[in-house]
C-alpha positions in Angstrom: -55.0 109.0 316.9 -52.5 107.9 319.5 -49.8 109.8 321.6 -47.4 108.8 319.9 -48.9 108.9 316.7 -49.6 112.4 316.8 -46.2 113.5 318.6 -43.3 111.5 317.3 -43.6 112.1 313.7 -43.6 115.4 314.3 -40.4 115.7 316.1 -38.4 116.4 312.9 -40.2 119.9 312.8 -39.5 120.9 316.5 -36.5 122.4 318.2 -34.7 122.9 314.8 -31.8 124.3 316.6 -30.6 120.8 318.0 -31.5 119.1 314.5 -28.0 118.1 312.8 -30.2 117.1 309.6 -31.8 120.6 309.5 -28.9 122.8 310.6 -26.9 120.7 307.8 -29.0 121.3 304.8 -29.4 124.7 306.3 -25.9 125.5 306.0 -25.7 124.1 302.6 -28.5 126.8 301.2 -27.0 129.6 302.6 -24.1 129.2 301.1 -25.7 128.5 297.8 -27.8 131.6 298.2 -25.2 133.7 299.3 -22.6 132.7 296.1 -25.7 133.1 293.9 -26.4 136.7 294.8 -22.3 136.9 294.3 -22.7 135.6 290.9 -25.8 137.8 290.3 -23.3 140.7 291.2 -21.0 140.2 288.4 -23.3 139.4 285.5 -24.4 143.0 286.4 -21.3 144.2 286.8 -19.8 142.9 283.6 -20.6 142.5 279.8 -21.0 140.6 278.2 -22.3 137.7 279.7 -19.3 135.5 278.9 -17.2 137.9 280.3 -19.2 137.7 283.7 -19.0 133.8 283.6 -15.1 134.1 283.0 -14.7 136.4 285.7 -16.9 134.7 288.2 -14.9 131.5 287.5 -11.6 132.6 288.3 -12.3 134.8 290.8 -14.7 132.8 293.0 -15.6 128.9 291.8 -11.9 128.9 291.4 -11.3 129.3 295.0 -14.0 127.0 296.0 -13.9 123.9 293.9 -11.7 120.9 294.8 -9.0 120.9 291.9 -7.8 117.7 290.2 -3.9 119.0 290.3 -2.2 118.5 293.5 0.0 121.5 292.8 -3.4 123.7 292.7 -4.6 121.9 295.9 -1.2 122.8 297.8 -2.0 126.5 296.7 -5.7 126.3 297.9 -6.0 123.7 300.5 -8.9 125.1 302.1 -10.8 124.0 298.7 -10.9 120.4 300.6 -13.8 121.9 302.7 -15.2 124.5 300.9 -15.9 122.2 297.5 -18.3 119.8 299.8 -20.8 123.1 301.0 -20.9 124.6 297.4 -23.5 123.9 294.4 -22.9 125.5 291.1 -26.5 125.7 290.1 -30.3 125.3 291.1 -31.0 122.1 290.1 -27.4 120.5 291.5 -28.5 122.0 295.2 -32.1 120.9 294.8 -30.9 117.4 293.9 -28.7 116.8 296.2 -30.7 118.5 299.2 -33.6 116.3 298.7 -30.9 113.4 298.9 -29.6 114.5 301.9 -33.1 115.0 303.4 -34.1 111.5 302.5 -31.2 109.4 303.8 -30.3 111.6 306.6 -34.0 111.6 308.1 -33.6 107.4 308.0 -30.1 107.7 309.2 -31.5 110.2 312.5 -34.2 107.9 313.0 -32.0 105.2 313.3 -28.9 106.6 315.1 -30.1 109.8 316.8 -28.9 113.4 316.2 -25.1 113.2 316.8 -23.2 110.8 313.4 -25.0 112.3 310.7 -22.5 115.3 310.4 -19.1 113.4 311.4 -20.8 110.8 308.6 -21.1 113.2 306.2 -17.8 114.8 306.5 -15.7 111.9 306.4 -17.9 110.5 303.1 -16.8 114.3 301.9 -13.0 113.9 302.5 -12.6 110.7 301.4 -14.6 111.2 298.0 -12.0 114.3 298.0 -9.4 111.8 298.4 -10.7 109.2 295.9 -11.2 111.8 293.0 -8.1 113.7 293.7 -6.0 110.0 293.3 -8.0 109.1 290.2 -6.4 111.8 288.4 -3.1 110.9 289.3 -3.3 107.4 288.8 -5.8 106.4 285.7 -3.9 107.5 282.3 -6.8 109.0 280.9 -7.9 111.4 283.7 -3.8 112.7 283.7 -4.3 114.9 280.4 -7.0 116.9 281.9 -6.3 117.0 285.5 -5.0 121.1 285.4 -8.6 121.7 284.4 -10.7 119.6 286.1 -12.4 120.0 289.5 -15.2 119.1 292.0 -18.1 120.5 294.1 -21.1 119.8 295.6 -22.1 117.5 299.0 -22.9 114.3 296.9 -19.8 112.2 298.2 -20.9 112.8 301.7 -24.9 112.3 301.0 -23.5 108.7 299.7 -21.7 108.2 303.1 -24.5 109.0 304.9 -27.1 106.6 302.3 -24.2 103.6 303.2 -23.9 104.4 306.4 -27.7 104.0 307.4 -28.0 101.1 304.5 -25.5 98.9 306.6 -27.4 99.8 310.1 -30.9 98.9 308.8 -30.6 97.2 305.3 -34.2 96.1 305.5 -35.5 100.0 306.5 -38.7 100.3 304.1 -39.1 103.5 301.8 -42.7 103.8 299.7 -45.0 101.7 302.1 -47.7 102.3 299.6 -45.5 100.3 297.2 -46.5 96.7 298.5 -45.1 97.1 302.0 -42.6 99.3 300.6 -38.8 98.9 298.8 -36.1 97.5 301.3 -33.4 100.6 301.8 -30.6 98.0 300.2 -32.4 98.0 297.0 -32.2 101.6 296.3 -28.6 102.0 297.2 -27.4 99.0 295.2 -29.1 100.9 292.0 -27.2 104.3 293.1 -23.8 102.3 293.5 -24.0 100.4 290.2 -25.5 103.7 288.4 -22.3 105.1 289.7 -20.1 102.4 288.2 -21.6 102.1 284.6 -21.5 106.3 284.5 -17.6 106.6 285.3 -17.0 106.6 281.7 -19.6 109.6 281.5 -19.6 113.4 281.5 -18.3 113.3 285.2 -16.3 110.1 285.7 -14.3 111.7 288.6 -17.5 112.7 290.4 -18.6 109.1 290.0 -15.6 108.1 291.5 -15.9 110.3 294.5 -19.4 109.4 295.3 -18.1 105.7 295.8 -15.3 106.9 297.8 -18.1 108.7 300.0 -19.8 105.1 299.7 -16.5 103.4 301.5 -16.0 106.2 303.7 -19.8 105.1 305.1 -19.3 101.4 305.0 -16.1 102.2 306.7 -17.8 104.1 309.5 -20.2 101.6 310.3 -17.8 98.9 310.1 -15.4 100.4 313.1 -18.5 101.3 315.0 -19.5 97.6 315.4 -16.5 97.1 316.6 -16.8 99.5 319.1 -15.1 102.6 317.7 -17.3 105.5 316.9 -15.9 107.8 314.8 -18.1 110.7 315.6 -17.1 111.0 318.9 -14.0 112.9 318.5 -15.8 115.2 316.2 -18.8 115.9 318.7 -16.6 116.6 321.6 -14.7 119.0 319.8 -17.5 120.8 318.9 -19.0 120.8 322.6 -15.1 122.0 323.6 -15.6 124.9 321.2 -18.9 125.5 322.1 -18.3 125.7 325.4 -15.3 128.5 325.0 -18.6 131.1 324.6 -20.4 129.8 327.2 -20.3 132.0 330.5 -22.4 129.0 332.3 -20.1 125.9 331.6 -18.8 124.4 334.8 -15.8 125.6 336.4 -12.6 123.5 335.5 -11.4 121.4 338.2 -15.2 121.1 339.3 -17.2 118.1 338.3 -21.0 118.8 336.4 -22.7 117.5 339.5 -21.1 119.6 341.9 -21.6 122.8 339.6 -25.3 122.2 338.2 -26.7 119.4 339.9 -26.6 119.8 343.5 -27.3 123.6 342.9 -29.9 123.9 340.2 -32.7 125.8 341.5 -35.1 123.2 339.8 -35.9 119.9 341.5 -34.7 116.9 339.3 -37.4 114.8 337.9 -38.8 112.1 340.5 -39.6 108.9 339.0 -43.4 108.1 339.8 -45.4 105.2 338.5 -47.9 107.6 336.6 -47.3 108.8 333.1 -46.6 112.1 332.7 -46.1 114.6 329.6 -42.8 115.9 331.2 -41.9 111.9 331.2 -43.1 111.3 327.9 -41.3 114.3 326.6 -37.6 113.4 327.9 -38.4 109.9 326.2 -38.9 111.9 322.9 -35.9 113.8 323.0 -34.3 110.9 323.8 -35.2 109.3 320.7 -34.2 112.6 318.7 -30.8 112.8 320.3 -30.1 108.9 320.1 -32.3 106.6 318.1 -35.5 104.5 319.0 -32.9 101.7 319.8 -31.3 103.4 322.9 -34.5 103.4 324.7 -34.9 101.0 327.9 -37.4 98.5 327.8 -39.3 100.6 330.7 -38.9 103.5 328.5 -40.4 101.8 325.7 -43.2 100.2 327.9 -44.2 103.9 328.8 -44.4 105.0 325.4 -46.5 102.1 324.2 -48.4 102.8 327.7 -48.8 106.6 326.3 -50.2 105.7 323.0 -52.8 103.3 324.3 -54.3 105.8 327.1 -54.0 108.7 324.2 -52.2 111.0 326.9 
């Protein structure tokens, strides 16, 4: 087996601290487990069960879920954020996390590590906007706006799914089935299902999914015109992270002056021979930015490594 075949597929399971997809899934799982324990506390603290459920709903769930009522949102504005990370049941989070893993892996493979979380947030926020708006303008929804709410990561995941599909509609999944199914077919099926099931049991939720899809579409639309909506989020994250980083460059001094010339280790020197270090750097670049950002020289080196079984 070549070096590329052995090394590249395992990158998703290495250096997890820098993997945005794993981080996003971990956040959702930790929050679910935390509030599942809180729910268990209510279950053992109150009897009968109906009272425990009512207390948990009133004191916990209703402070995490996004209300459909504008009046309630004005009283609990934090729910605009909390609703996208909270899931009410094990099946709910299992289904969403499997979808997030599948579409997130594809998007990470195509674009690198820095766009997944921003697209997820854009999708979830746009889905929330569509959800609340639908309960203000659709007559049949207005009657139940005061008792309706939404939770879950579905709208954010739909944003990732549509963004990945727009970037590479011909990306094939399930290759064992006659060469694979194009990604655009799967996403079209999901959209048709959401539209067709709006009159069902969860109409607002399906409209929120369409809002997430719209966000993913607009993200790629602007990206192709030179406007990367993930930049400001990543820069803000790095700024906050550097507030607690004592090793960041001093203000007024460039990174080159602060780090490069004072580095205790020699920078990598390009040589015509392949090295383990160079291949690792190329694989890290794929993990961060995607294969499409490699230079022709880097692609050639990766190809040589696979042929020479480095």
